[in-house]
HTML snippet that shows the backbone in 3Dmol.js (N, CA, C, O; Angstrom):
<script src="https://3Dmol.org/build/3Dmol-min.js"></script>
<div id="view" style="width:600px;height:400px;position:relative"></div>
<script>
const pdb = `
ATOM      1  N   MET A   1     261.012  45.852  66.689  1.00  0.00           N
ATOM      2  CA  MET A   1     259.640  45.390  66.550  1.00  0.00           C
ATOM      3  C   MET A   1     258.710  46.510  67.020  1.00  0.00           C
ATOM      4  O   MET A   1     258.972  47.160  68.032  1.00  0.00           O
ATOM      5  N   LYS A   2     257.637  46.725  66.289  1.00  0.00           N
ATOM      6  CA  LYS A   2     256.697  47.781  66.619  1.00  0.00           C
ATOM      7  C   LYS A   2     255.630  47.287  67.606  1.00  0.00           C
ATOM      8  O   LYS A   2     255.466  46.087  67.823  1.00  0.00           O
ATOM      9  N   LEU A   3     254.919  48.243  68.188  1.00  0.00           N
ATOM     10  CA  LEU A   3     253.919  47.925  69.204  1.00  0.00           C
ATOM     11  C   LEU A   3     252.882  46.945  68.682  1.00  0.00           C
ATOM     12  O   LEU A   3     252.547  45.985  69.376  1.00  0.00           O
ATOM     13  N   ASP A   4     252.367  47.161  67.481  1.00  0.00           N
ATOM     14  CA  ASP A   4     251.349  46.257  66.942  1.00  0.00           C
ATOM     15  C   ASP A   4     251.868  44.823  66.852  1.00  0.00           C
ATOM     16  O   ASP A   4     251.138  43.873  67.133  1.00  0.00           O
ATOM     17  N   GLU A   5     253.130  44.676  66.457  1.00  0.00           N
ATOM     18  CA  GLU A   5     253.732  43.350  66.351  1.00  0.00           C
ATOM     19  C   GLU A   5     253.937  42.723  67.725  1.00  0.00           C
ATOM     20  O   GLU A   5     253.741  41.519  67.894  1.00  0.00           O
ATOM     21  N   ARG A   6     254.330  43.531  68.704  1.00  0.00           N
ATOM     22  CA  ARG A   6     254.531  43.023  70.064  1.00  0.00           C
ATOM     23  C   ARG A   6     253.216  42.499  70.635  1.00  0.00           C
ATOM     24  O   ARG A   6     253.166  41.412  71.211  1.00  0.00           O
ATOM     25  N   ILE A   7     252.160  43.283  70.469  1.00  0.00           N
ATOM     26  CA  ILE A   7     250.867  42.857  71.021  1.00  0.00           C
ATOM     27  C   ILE A   7     250.460  41.530  70.401  1.00  0.00           C
ATOM     28  O   ILE A   7     250.059  40.611  71.116  1.00  0.00           O
ATOM     29  N   ARG A   8     250.557  41.420  69.095  1.00  0.00           N
ATOM     30  CA  ARG A   8     250.189  40.178  68.408  1.00  0.00           C
ATOM     31  C   ARG A   8     251.064  39.019  68.872  1.00  0.00           C
ATOM     32  O   ARG A   8     250.562  37.935  69.170  1.00  0.00           O
ATOM     33  N   GLU A   9     252.383  39.254  68.935  1.00  0.00           N
ATOM     34  CA  GLU A   9     253.325  38.216  69.354  1.00  0.00           C
ATOM     35  C   GLU A   9     253.017  37.713  70.770  1.00  0.00           C
ATOM     36  O   GLU A   9     252.971  36.506  71.008  1.00  0.00           O
ATOM     37  N   LEU A  10     252.809  38.632  71.692  1.00  0.00           N
ATOM     38  CA  LEU A  10     252.531  38.262  73.081  1.00  0.00           C
ATOM     39  C   LEU A  10     251.197  37.529  73.195  1.00  0.00           C
ATOM     40  O   LEU A  10     251.085  36.541  73.921  1.00  0.00           O
ATOM     41  N   ARG A  11     250.200  38.012  72.483  1.00  0.00           N
ATOM     42  CA  ARG A  11     248.871  37.382  72.529  1.00  0.00           C
ATOM     43  C   ARG A  11     248.940  35.959  71.981  1.00  0.00           C
ATOM     44  O   ARG A  11     248.447  35.022  72.609  1.00  0.00           O
ATOM     45  N   GLN A  12     249.547  35.801  70.818  1.00  0.00           N
ATOM     46  CA  GLN A  12     249.611  34.490  70.185  1.00  0.00           C
ATOM     47  C   GLN A  12     250.467  33.514  70.979  1.00  0.00           C
ATOM     48  O   GLN A  12     250.148  32.327  71.058  1.00  0.00           O
ATOM     49  N   ALA A  13     251.553  34.007  71.566  1.00  0.00           N
ATOM     50  CA  ALA A  13     252.434  33.137  72.357  1.00  0.00           C
ATOM     51  C   ALA A  13     251.697  32.535  73.550  1.00  0.00           C
ATOM     52  O   ALA A  13     252.045  31.453  74.023  1.00  0.00           O
ATOM     53  N   ARG A  14     250.695  33.231  74.023  1.00  0.00           N
ATOM     54  CA  ARG A  14     249.910  32.744  75.168  1.00  0.00           C
ATOM     55  C   ARG A  14     248.623  32.051  74.748  1.00  0.00           C
ATOM     56  O   ARG A  14     247.821  31.656  75.595  1.00  0.00           O
ATOM     57  N   GLY A  15     248.426  31.903  73.449  1.00  0.00           N
ATOM     58  CA  GLY A  15     247.244  31.211  72.940  1.00  0.00           C
ATOM     59  C   GLY A  15     245.951  31.968  73.195  1.00  0.00           C
ATOM     60  O   GLY A  15     244.896  31.362  73.381  1.00  0.00           O
ATOM     61  N   LEU A  16     246.033  33.289  73.204  1.00  0.00           N
ATOM     62  CA  LEU A  16     244.859  34.114  73.482  1.00  0.00           C
ATOM     63  C   LEU A  16     244.272  34.662  72.196  1.00  0.00           C
ATOM     64  O   LEU A  16     244.979  34.854  71.207  1.00  0.00           O
ATOM     65  N   SER A  17     242.980  34.908  72.220  1.00  0.00           N
ATOM     66  CA  SER A  17     242.320  35.561  71.094  1.00  0.00           C
ATOM     67  C   SER A  17     242.308  37.069  71.334  1.00  0.00           C
ATOM     68  O   SER A  17     242.591  37.530  72.440  1.00  0.00           O
ATOM     69  N   GLN A  18     241.982  37.822  70.306  1.00  0.00           N
ATOM     70  CA  GLN A  18     241.831  39.262  70.473  1.00  0.00           C
ATOM     71  C   GLN A  18     240.696  39.561  71.446  1.00  0.00           C
ATOM     72  O   GLN A  18     240.752  40.540  72.190  1.00  0.00           O
ATOM     73  N   VAL A  19     239.680  38.726  71.439  1.00  0.00           N
ATOM     74  CA  VAL A  19     238.559  38.899  72.371  1.00  0.00           C
ATOM     75  C   VAL A  19     239.045  38.740  73.813  1.00  0.00           C
ATOM     76  O   VAL A  19     238.642  39.505  74.689  1.00  0.00           O
ATOM     77  N   ASP A  20     239.911  37.747  74.065  1.00  0.00           N
ATOM     78  CA  ASP A  20     240.457  37.540  75.411  1.00  0.00           C
ATOM     79  C   ASP A  20     241.199  38.779  75.893  1.00  0.00           C
ATOM     80  O   ASP A  20     240.994  39.234  77.019  1.00  0.00           O
ATOM     81  N   VAL A  21     242.061  39.324  75.042  1.00  0.00           N
ATOM     82  CA  VAL A  21     242.848  40.500  75.414  1.00  0.00           C
ATOM     83  C   VAL A  21     241.923  41.702  75.603  1.00  0.00           C
ATOM     84  O   VAL A  21     242.082  42.468  76.554  1.00  0.00           O
ATOM     85  N   ALA A  22     240.969  41.862  74.706  1.00  0.00           N
ATOM     86  CA  ALA A  22     240.036  42.986  74.808  1.00  0.00           C
ATOM     87  C   ALA A  22     239.271  42.944  76.129  1.00  0.00           C
ATOM     88  O   ALA A  22     239.127  43.965  76.801  1.00  0.00           O
ATOM     89  N   LYS A  23     238.785  41.767  76.496  1.00  0.00           N
ATOM     90  CA  LYS A  23     238.056  41.634  77.771  1.00  0.00           C
ATOM     91  C   LYS A  23     238.955  41.984  78.950  1.00  0.00           C
ATOM     92  O   LYS A  23     238.535  42.690  79.867  1.00  0.00           O
ATOM     93  N   ALA A  24     240.184  41.494  78.927  1.00  0.00           N
ATOM     94  CA  ALA A  24     241.109  41.758  80.022  1.00  0.00           C
ATOM     95  C   ALA A  24     241.431  43.251  80.133  1.00  0.00           C
ATOM     96  O   ALA A  24     241.693  43.749  81.228  1.00  0.00           O
ATOM     97  N   MET A  25     241.412  43.960  79.008  1.00  0.00           N
ATOM     98  CA  MET A  25     241.733  45.389  78.997  1.00  0.00           C
ATOM     99  C   MET A  25     240.494  46.271  79.154  1.00  0.00           C
ATOM    100  O   MET A  25     240.603  47.485  79.323  1.00  0.00           O
ATOM    101  N   GLY A  26     239.312  45.644  79.097  1.00  0.00           N
ATOM    102  CA  GLY A  26     238.076  46.409  79.238  1.00  0.00           C
ATOM    103  C   GLY A  26     237.753  47.246  78.010  1.00  0.00           C
ATOM    104  O   GLY A  26     237.188  48.335  78.117  1.00  0.00           O
ATOM    105  N   VAL A  27     238.122  46.723  76.833  1.00  0.00           N
ATOM    106  CA  VAL A  27     237.839  47.421  75.576  1.00  0.00           C
ATOM    107  C   VAL A  27     237.119  46.462  74.633  1.00  0.00           C
ATOM    108  O   VAL A  27     236.907  45.295  74.960  1.00  0.00           O
ATOM    109  N   THR A  28     236.750  46.966  73.468  1.00  0.00           N
ATOM    110  CA  THR A  28     236.081  46.125  72.481  1.00  0.00           C
ATOM    111  C   THR A  28     237.100  45.282  71.723  1.00  0.00           C
ATOM    112  O   THR A  28     238.291  45.590  71.709  1.00  0.00           O
ATOM    113  N   LYS A  29     236.614  44.219  71.096  1.00  0.00           N
ATOM    114  CA  LYS A  29     237.467  43.387  70.246  1.00  0.00           C
ATOM    115  C   LYS A  29     238.002  44.229  69.096  1.00  0.00           C
ATOM    116  O   LYS A  29     239.131  44.028  68.646  1.00  0.00           O
ATOM    117  N   GLN A  30     237.201  45.162  68.626  1.00  0.00           N
ATOM    118  CA  GLN A  30     237.621  46.037  67.532  1.00  0.00           C
ATOM    119  C   GLN A  30     238.847  46.861  67.927  1.00  0.00           C
ATOM    120  O   GLN A  30     239.743  47.064  67.109  1.00  0.00           O
ATOM    121  N   SER A  31     238.893  47.333  69.166  1.00  0.00           N
ATOM    122  CA  SER A  31     240.060  48.086  69.629  1.00  0.00           C
ATOM    123  C   SER A  31     241.304  47.212  69.594  1.00  0.00           C
ATOM    124  O   SER A  31     242.351  47.633  69.102  1.00  0.00           O
ATOM    125  N   ALA A  32     241.192  45.995  70.116  1.00  0.00           N
ATOM    126  CA  ALA A  32     242.337  45.079  70.122  1.00  0.00           C
ATOM    127  C   ALA A  32     242.778  44.768  68.692  1.00  0.00           C
ATOM    128  O   ALA A  32     243.974  44.710  68.407  1.00  0.00           O
ATOM    129  N   SER A  33     241.835  44.575  67.818  1.00  0.00           N
ATOM    130  CA  SER A  33     242.148  44.331  66.410  1.00  0.00           C
ATOM    131  C   SER A  33     242.851  45.537  65.798  1.00  0.00           C
ATOM    132  O   SER A  33     243.823  45.383  65.058  1.00  0.00           O
ATOM    133  N   ASN A  34     242.369  46.718  66.099  1.00  0.00           N
ATOM    134  CA  ASN A  34     242.978  47.939  65.570  1.00  0.00           C
ATOM    135  C   ASN A  34     244.406  48.140  66.070  1.00  0.00           C
ATOM    136  O   ASN A  34     245.252  48.644  65.332  1.00  0.00           O
ATOM    137  N   TRP A  35     244.684  47.752  67.311  1.00  0.00           N
ATOM    138  CA  TRP A  35     246.060  47.843  67.816  1.00  0.00           C
ATOM    139  C   TRP A  35     246.981  46.967  66.977  1.00  0.00           C
ATOM    140  O   TRP A  35     248.062  47.390  66.567  1.00  0.00           O
ATOM    141  N   GLU A  36     246.532  45.735  66.730  1.00  0.00           N
ATOM    142  CA  GLU A  36     247.366  44.782  66.004  1.00  0.00           C
ATOM    143  C   GLU A  36     247.503  45.131  64.526  1.00  0.00           C
ATOM    144  O   GLU A  36     248.476  44.733  63.886  1.00  0.00           O
ATOM    145  N   ASN A  37     246.555  45.858  63.983  1.00  0.00           N
ATOM    146  CA  ASN A  37     246.625  46.270  62.581  1.00  0.00           C
ATOM    147  C   ASN A  37     247.239  47.655  62.429  1.00  0.00           C
ATOM    148  O   ASN A  37     247.265  48.215  61.333  1.00  0.00           O
ATOM    149  N   ASN A  38     247.728  48.201  63.527  1.00  0.00           N
ATOM    150  CA  ASN A  38     248.379  49.507  63.560  1.00  0.00           C
ATOM    151  C   ASN A  38     247.468  50.630  63.057  1.00  0.00           C
ATOM    152  O   ASN A  38     247.935  51.609  62.473  1.00  0.00           O
ATOM    153  N   ASN A  39     246.163  50.473  63.293  1.00  0.00           N
ATOM    154  CA  ASN A  39     245.206  51.518  62.928  1.00  0.00           C
ATOM    155  C   ASN A  39     245.110  52.578  64.012  1.00  0.00           C
ATOM    156  O   ASN A  39     244.949  53.764  63.725  1.00  0.00           O
ATOM    157  N   ILE A  40     245.213  52.136  65.271  1.00  0.00           N
ATOM    158  CA  ILE A  40     245.206  53.042  66.419  1.00  0.00           C
ATOM    159  C   ILE A  40     246.212  52.527  67.433  1.00  0.00           C
ATOM    160  O   ILE A  40     246.612  51.363  67.395  1.00  0.00           O
ATOM    161  N   GLN A  41     246.614  53.401  68.332  1.00  0.00           N
ATOM    162  CA  GLN A  41     247.508  53.027  69.413  1.00  0.00           C
ATOM    163  C   GLN A  41     246.698  52.984  70.709  1.00  0.00           C
ATOM    164  O   GLN A  41     245.790  53.795  70.895  1.00  0.00           O
ATOM    165  N   PRO A  42     247.014  52.049  71.605  1.00  0.00           N
ATOM    166  CA  PRO A  42     246.340  52.068  72.898  1.00  0.00           C
ATOM    167  C   PRO A  42     246.742  53.318  73.679  1.00  0.00           C
ATOM    168  O   PRO A  42     247.829  53.863  73.489  1.00  0.00           O
ATOM    169  N   SER A  43     245.853  53.758  74.552  1.00  0.00           N
ATOM    170  CA  SER A  43     246.191  54.890  75.419  1.00  0.00           C
ATOM    171  C   SER A  43     247.345  54.495  76.331  1.00  0.00           C
ATOM    172  O   SER A  43     247.672  53.315  76.460  1.00  0.00           O
ATOM    173  N   ILE A  44     247.948  55.474  76.952  1.00  0.00           N
ATOM    174  CA  ILE A  44     249.041  55.190  77.889  1.00  0.00           C
ATOM    175  C   ILE A  44     248.563  54.280  79.003  1.00  0.00           C
ATOM    176  O   ILE A  44     249.270  53.353  79.400  1.00  0.00           O
ATOM    177  N   GLU A  45     247.366  54.539  79.509  1.00  0.00           N
ATOM    178  CA  GLU A  45     246.821  53.710  80.591  1.00  0.00           C
ATOM    179  C   GLU A  45     246.655  52.261  80.142  1.00  0.00           C
ATOM    180  O   GLU A  45     246.972  51.333  80.886  1.00  0.00           O
ATOM    181  N   VAL A  46     246.158  52.073  78.920  1.00  0.00           N
ATOM    182  CA  VAL A  46     245.959  50.710  78.406  1.00  0.00           C
ATOM    183  C   VAL A  46     247.310  50.069  78.108  1.00  0.00           C
ATOM    184  O   VAL A  46     247.480  48.870  78.330  1.00  0.00           O
ATOM    185  N   LEU A  47     248.262  50.835  77.617  1.00  0.00           N
ATOM    186  CA  LEU A  47     249.602  50.299  77.376  1.00  0.00           C
ATOM    187  C   LEU A  47     250.196  49.746  78.668  1.00  0.00           C
ATOM    188  O   LEU A  47     250.794  48.670  78.673  1.00  0.00           O
ATOM    189  N   ILE A  48     250.031  50.474  79.743  1.00  0.00           N
ATOM    190  CA  ILE A  48     250.523  50.010  81.043  1.00  0.00           C
ATOM    191  C   ILE A  48     249.796  48.739  81.463  1.00  0.00           C
ATOM    192  O   ILE A  48     250.428  47.803  81.954  1.00  0.00           O
ATOM    193  N   ARG A  49     248.478  48.691  81.279  1.00  0.00           N
ATOM    194  CA  ARG A  49     247.711  47.486  81.626  1.00  0.00           C
ATOM    195  C   ARG A  49     248.136  46.303  80.765  1.00  0.00           C
ATOM    196  O   ARG A  49     248.238  45.180  81.259  1.00  0.00           O
ATOM    197  N   LEU A  50     248.388  46.550  79.467  1.00  0.00           N
ATOM    198  CA  LEU A  50     248.860  45.477  78.583  1.00  0.00           C
ATOM    199  C   LEU A  50     250.202  44.936  79.064  1.00  0.00           C
ATOM    200  O   LEU A  50     250.409  43.723  79.110  1.00  0.00           O
ATOM    201  N   ALA A  51     251.107  45.833  79.420  1.00  0.00           N
ATOM    202  CA  ALA A  51     252.425  45.403  79.900  1.00  0.00           C
ATOM    203  C   ALA A  51     252.288  44.553  81.158  1.00  0.00           C
ATOM    204  O   ALA A  51     252.939  43.515  81.284  1.00  0.00           O
ATOM    205  N   ARG A  52     251.458  44.985  82.070  1.00  0.00           N
ATOM    206  CA  ARG A  52     251.250  44.204  83.303  1.00  0.00           C
ATOM    207  C   ARG A  52     250.586  42.868  82.995  1.00  0.00           C
ATOM    208  O   ARG A  52     250.961  41.839  83.557  1.00  0.00           O
ATOM    209  N   TYR A  53     249.612  42.884  82.111  1.00  0.00           N
ATOM    210  CA  TYR A  53     248.880  41.670  81.732  1.00  0.00           C
ATOM    211  C   TYR A  53     249.836  40.624  81.143  1.00  0.00           C
ATOM    212  O   TYR A  53     249.739  39.437  81.452  1.00  0.00           O
ATOM    213  N   PHE A  54     250.751  41.082  80.298  1.00  0.00           N
ATOM    214  CA  PHE A  54     251.682  40.168  79.652  1.00  0.00           C
ATOM    215  C   PHE A  54     252.991  40.007  80.430  1.00  0.00           C
ATOM    216  O   PHE A  54     253.895  39.305  79.978  1.00  0.00           O
ATOM    217  N   SER A  55     253.096  40.650  81.593  1.00  0.00           N
ATOM    218  CA  SER A  55     254.294  40.575  82.451  1.00  0.00           C
ATOM    219  C   SER A  55     255.558  40.992  81.703  1.00  0.00           C
ATOM    220  O   SER A  55     256.582  40.311  81.747  1.00  0.00           O
ATOM    221  N   VAL A  56     255.457  42.124  81.019  1.00  0.00           N
ATOM    222  CA  VAL A  56     256.610  42.699  80.340  1.00  0.00           C
ATOM    223  C   VAL A  56     256.664  44.188  80.692  1.00  0.00           C
ATOM    224  O   VAL A  56     255.725  44.726  81.279  1.00  0.00           O
ATOM    225  N   SER A  57     257.754  44.842  80.335  1.00  0.00           N
ATOM    226  CA  SER A  57     257.859  46.275  80.583  1.00  0.00           C
ATOM    227  C   SER A  57     257.197  47.053  79.442  1.00  0.00           C
ATOM    228  O   SER A  57     256.985  46.521  78.353  1.00  0.00           O
ATOM    229  N   THR A  58     256.880  48.302  79.708  1.00  0.00           N
ATOM    230  CA  THR A  58     256.338  49.145  78.640  1.00  0.00           C
ATOM    231  C   THR A  58     257.418  49.371  77.581  1.00  0.00           C
ATOM    232  O   THR A  58     257.099  49.490  76.398  1.00  0.00           O
ATOM    233  N   ASP A  59     258.673  49.431  77.980  1.00  0.00           N
ATOM    234  CA  ASP A  59     259.755  49.549  76.995  1.00  0.00           C
ATOM    235  C   ASP A  59     259.761  48.340  76.060  1.00  0.00           C
ATOM    236  O   ASP A  59     259.984  48.489  74.858  1.00  0.00           O
ATOM    237  N   TYR A  60     259.520  47.160  76.596  1.00  0.00           N
ATOM    238  CA  TYR A  60     259.442  45.963  75.758  1.00  0.00           C
ATOM    239  C   TYR A  60     258.266  46.081  74.797  1.00  0.00           C
ATOM    240  O   TYR A  60     258.400  45.785  73.610  1.00  0.00           O
ATOM    241  N   MET A  61     257.122  46.510  75.303  1.00  0.00           N
ATOM    242  CA  MET A  61     255.936  46.665  74.451  1.00  0.00           C
ATOM    243  C   MET A  61     256.224  47.625  73.297  1.00  0.00           C
ATOM    244  O   MET A  61     255.781  47.399  72.171  1.00  0.00           O
ATOM    245  N   LEU A  62     256.968  48.696  73.581  1.00  0.00           N
ATOM    246  CA  LEU A  62     257.239  49.719  72.584  1.00  0.00           C
ATOM    247  C   LEU A  62     258.418  49.380  71.677  1.00  0.00           C
ATOM    248  O   LEU A  62     258.741  50.143  70.766  1.00  0.00           O
ATOM    249  N   GLY A  63     259.061  48.245  71.922  1.00  0.00           N
ATOM    250  CA  GLY A  63     260.190  47.840  71.099  1.00  0.00           C
ATOM    251  C   GLY A  63     261.487  48.542  71.448  1.00  0.00           C
ATOM    252  O   GLY A  63     262.431  48.531  70.659  1.00  0.00           O
ATOM    253  N   LEU A  64     261.543  49.157  72.630  1.00  0.00           N
ATOM    254  CA  LEU A  64     262.742  49.867  73.060  1.00  0.00           C
ATOM    255  C   LEU A  64     263.710  48.965  73.806  1.00  0.00           C
ATOM    256  O   LEU A  64     264.873  49.324  73.993  1.00  0.00           O
ATOM    257  N   ASP A  65     263.246  47.807  74.230  1.00  0.00           N
ATOM    258  CA  ASP A  65     264.040  46.878  75.026  1.00  0.00           C
ATOM    259  C   ASP A  65     263.582  45.468  74.677  1.00  0.00           C
ATOM    260  O   ASP A  65     262.381  45.195  74.653  1.00  0.00           O
ATOM    261  N   ASP A  66     264.514  44.580  74.409  1.00  0.00           N
ATOM    262  CA  ASP A  66     264.151  43.208  74.053  1.00  0.00           C
ATOM    263  C   ASP A  66     264.251  42.226  75.209  1.00  0.00           C
ATOM    264  O   ASP A  66     263.996  41.033  75.044  1.00  0.00           O
ATOM    265  N   ARG A  67     264.624  42.735  76.387  1.00  0.00           N
ATOM    266  CA  ARG A  67     264.735  41.832  77.537  1.00  0.00           C
ATOM    267  C   ARG A  67     263.348  41.422  78.015  1.00  0.00           C
ATOM    268  O   ARG A  67     262.405  42.214  78.003  1.00  0.00           O
ATOM    269  N   LYS A  68     263.251  40.176  78.432  1.00  0.00           N
ATOM    270  CA  LYS A  68     261.995  39.653  78.970  1.00  0.00           C
ATOM    271  C   LYS A  68     262.187  39.368  80.448  1.00  0.00           C
ATOM    272  O   LYS A  68     263.284  39.031  80.894  1.00  0.00           O
ATOM    273  N   TYR A  69     261.117  39.505  81.194  1.00  0.00           N
ATOM    274  CA  TYR A  69     261.160  39.325  82.642  1.00  0.00           C
ATOM    275  C   TYR A  69     260.091  38.342  83.082  1.00  0.00           C
ATOM    276  O   TYR A  69     259.091  38.144  82.393  1.00  0.00           O
ATOM    277  N   LEU A  70     260.310  37.736  84.225  1.00  0.00           N
ATOM    278  CA  LEU A  70     259.308  36.880  84.852  1.00  0.00           C
ATOM    279  C   LEU A  70     258.866  37.541  86.151  1.00  0.00           C
ATOM    280  O   LEU A  70     259.694  38.035  86.916  1.00  0.00           O
ATOM    281  N   GLU A  71     257.591  37.547  86.391  1.00  0.00           N
ATOM    282  CA  GLU A  71     257.054  38.107  87.633  1.00  0.00           C
ATOM    283  C   GLU A  71     257.169  37.044  88.717  1.00  0.00           C
ATOM    284  O   GLU A  71     256.531  35.995  88.632  1.00  0.00           O
ATOM    285  N   VAL A  72     257.974  37.312  89.727  1.00  0.00           N
ATOM    286  CA  VAL A  72     258.210  36.342  90.793  1.00  0.00           C
ATOM    287  C   VAL A  72     257.924  36.930  92.173  1.00  0.00           C
ATOM    288  O   VAL A  72     258.346  36.380  93.190  1.00  0.00           O
ATOM    289  N   THR A  73     257.214  38.035  92.199  1.00  0.00           N
ATOM    290  CA  THR A  73     256.982  38.766  93.445  1.00  0.00           C
ATOM    291  C   THR A  73     256.388  37.902  94.551  1.00  0.00           C
ATOM    292  O   THR A  73     256.803  38.019  95.704  1.00  0.00           O
ATOM    293  N   ASP A  74     255.444  37.053  94.235  1.00  0.00           N
ATOM    294  CA  ASP A  74     254.761  36.265  95.270  1.00  0.00           C
ATOM    295  C   ASP A  74     255.438  34.930  95.568  1.00  0.00           C
ATOM    296  O   ASP A  74     254.901  34.118  96.322  1.00  0.00           O
ATOM    297  N   LEU A  75     256.605  34.699  94.987  1.00  0.00           N
ATOM    298  CA  LEU A  75     257.307  33.448  95.214  1.00  0.00           C
ATOM    299  C   LEU A  75     258.341  33.601  96.327  1.00  0.00           C
ATOM    300  O   LEU A  75     258.844  34.693  96.590  1.00  0.00           O
ATOM    301  N   SER A  76     258.638  32.484  96.967  1.00  0.00           N
ATOM    302  CA  SER A  76     259.668  32.496  98.008  1.00  0.00           C
ATOM    303  C   SER A  76     261.048  32.574  97.356  1.00  0.00           C
ATOM    304  O   SER A  76     261.192  32.327  96.158  1.00  0.00           O
ATOM    305  N   ASP A  77     262.054  32.917  98.152  1.00  0.00           N
ATOM    306  CA  ASP A  77     263.423  32.960  97.637  1.00  0.00           C
ATOM    307  C   ASP A  77     263.833  31.592  97.099  1.00  0.00           C
ATOM    308  O   ASP A  77     264.532  31.499  96.090  1.00  0.00           O
ATOM    309  N   ARG A  78     263.406  30.564  97.758  1.00  0.00           N
ATOM    310  CA  ARG A  78     263.738  29.203  97.315  1.00  0.00           C
ATOM    311  C   ARG A  78     263.117  28.914  95.951  1.00  0.00           C
ATOM    312  O   ARG A  78     263.766  28.335  95.080  1.00  0.00           O
ATOM    313  N   GLU A  79     261.868  29.316  95.768  1.00  0.00           N
ATOM    314  CA  GLU A  79     261.190  29.103  94.485  1.00  0.00           C
ATOM    315  C   GLU A  79     261.858  29.913  93.370  1.00  0.00           C
ATOM    316  O   GLU A  79     262.008  29.424  92.250  1.00  0.00           O
ATOM    317  N   VAL A  80     262.253  31.137  93.675  1.00  0.00           N
ATOM    318  CA  VAL A  80     262.942  31.976  92.680  1.00  0.00           C
ATOM    319  C   VAL A  80     264.261  31.324  92.283  1.00  0.00           C
ATOM    320  O   VAL A  80     264.599  31.273  91.101  1.00  0.00           O
ATOM    321  N   THR A  81     264.997  30.831  93.257  1.00  0.00           N
ATOM    322  CA  THR A  81     266.263  30.159  92.975  1.00  0.00           C
ATOM    323  C   THR A  81     266.034  28.944  92.088  1.00  0.00           C
ATOM    324  O   THR A  81     266.808  28.694  91.164  1.00  0.00           O
ATOM    325  N   HIS A  82     264.997  28.205  92.358  1.00  0.00           N
ATOM    326  CA  HIS A  82     264.670  27.023  91.555  1.00  0.00           C
ATOM    327  C   HIS A  82     264.379  27.429  90.107  1.00  0.00           C
ATOM    328  O   HIS A  82     264.850  26.779  89.174  1.00  0.00           O
ATOM    329  N   ILE A  83     263.617  28.485  89.923  1.00  0.00           N
ATOM    330  CA  ILE A  83     263.308  28.970  88.575  1.00  0.00           C
ATOM    331  C   ILE A  83     264.584  29.432  87.876  1.00  0.00           C
ATOM    332  O   ILE A  83     264.773  29.160  86.691  1.00  0.00           O
ATOM    333  N   GLN A  84     265.452  30.123  88.594  1.00  0.00           N
ATOM    334  CA  GLN A  84     266.725  30.555  88.007  1.00  0.00           C
ATOM    335  C   GLN A  84     267.548  29.360  87.540  1.00  0.00           C
ATOM    336  O   GLN A  84     268.170  29.409  86.479  1.00  0.00           O
ATOM    337  N   GLN A  85     267.554  28.289  88.328  1.00  0.00           N
ATOM    338  CA  GLN A  85     268.298  27.095  87.950  1.00  0.00           C
ATOM    339  C   GLN A  85     267.701  26.456  86.697  1.00  0.00           C
ATOM    340  O   GLN A  85     268.437  25.992  85.826  1.00  0.00           O
ATOM    341  N   ILE A  86     266.391  26.431  86.605  1.00  0.00           N
ATOM    342  CA  ILE A  86     265.731  25.881  85.422  1.00  0.00           C
ATOM    343  C   ILE A  86     266.106  26.693  84.181  1.00  0.00           C
ATOM    344  O   ILE A  86     266.408  26.127  83.130  1.00  0.00           O
ATOM    345  N   ILE A  87     266.086  28.017  84.311  1.00  0.00           N
ATOM    346  CA  ILE A  87     266.437  28.884  83.184  1.00  0.00           C
ATOM    347  C   ILE A  87     267.880  28.647  82.754  1.00  0.00           C
ATOM    348  O   ILE A  87     268.168  28.570  81.560  1.00  0.00           O
ATOM    349  N   GLU A  88     268.778  28.533  83.713  1.00  0.00           N
ATOM    350  CA  GLU A  88     270.178  28.273  83.397  1.00  0.00           C
ATOM    351  C   GLU A  88     270.339  26.924  82.704  1.00  0.00           C
ATOM    352  O   GLU A  88     271.135  26.803  81.773  1.00  0.00           O
ATOM    353  N   ASP A  89     269.598  25.911  83.142  1.00  0.00           N
ATOM    354  CA  ASP A  89     269.639  24.599  82.499  1.00  0.00           C
ATOM    355  C   ASP A  89     269.154  24.689  81.057  1.00  0.00           C
ATOM    356  O   ASP A  89     269.751  24.099  80.157  1.00  0.00           O
ATOM    357  N   ILE A  90     268.086  25.419  80.845  1.00  0.00           N
ATOM    358  CA  ILE A  90     267.539  25.576  79.493  1.00  0.00           C
ATOM    359  C   ILE A  90     268.525  26.287  78.578  1.00  0.00           C
ATOM    360  O   ILE A  90     268.688  25.917  77.415  1.00  0.00           O
ATOM    361  N   LYS A  91     269.179  27.308  79.113  1.00  0.00           N
ATOM    362  CA  LYS A  91     270.171  28.054  78.324  1.00  0.00           C
ATOM    363  C   LYS A  91     271.452  27.252  78.094  1.00  0.00           C
ATOM    364  O   LYS A  91     272.275  27.611  77.251  1.00  0.00           O
ATOM    365  N   GLY A  92     271.613  26.171  78.844  1.00  0.00           N
ATOM    366  CA  GLY A  92     272.798  25.333  78.680  1.00  0.00           C
ATOM    367  C   GLY A  92     274.019  25.805  79.425  1.00  0.00           C
ATOM    368  O   GLY A  92     275.146  25.492  79.041  1.00  0.00           O
ATOM    369  N   LYS A  93     273.805  26.561  80.493  1.00  0.00           N
ATOM    370  CA  LYS A  93     274.945  27.038  81.279  1.00  0.00           C
ATOM    371  C   LYS A  93     275.449  25.969  82.209  1.00  0.00           C
ATOM    372  O   LYS A  93     276.406  26.195  82.949  1.00  0.00           O
TER     373      LYS A  93
END
`;
const viewer = $3Dmol.createViewer("view");
viewer.addModel(pdb, "pdb");
viewer.setStyle({}, {cartoon: {color: "spectrum"}});
viewer.zoomTo();
viewer.render();
</script>
């Protein structure tokens, strides 16, 4: 999957508009639209901000890695364990 497709996929999965993403990145709606239409690429700095905003790696954004991650830094060990159990239940393990 290419960067333009990843940005669109991540934005739509979260129910966000291009305007929402543009505001969060500090750019115009036109820039966000251009990313998704593969007219321009975001700068490295914006790519990093996009990855953080969507809680994914830059490798995921670039289509180099399909693994997804959850940001759990501010959660307790007990809360992380609970989330892991939920994920395992969903996967049917």
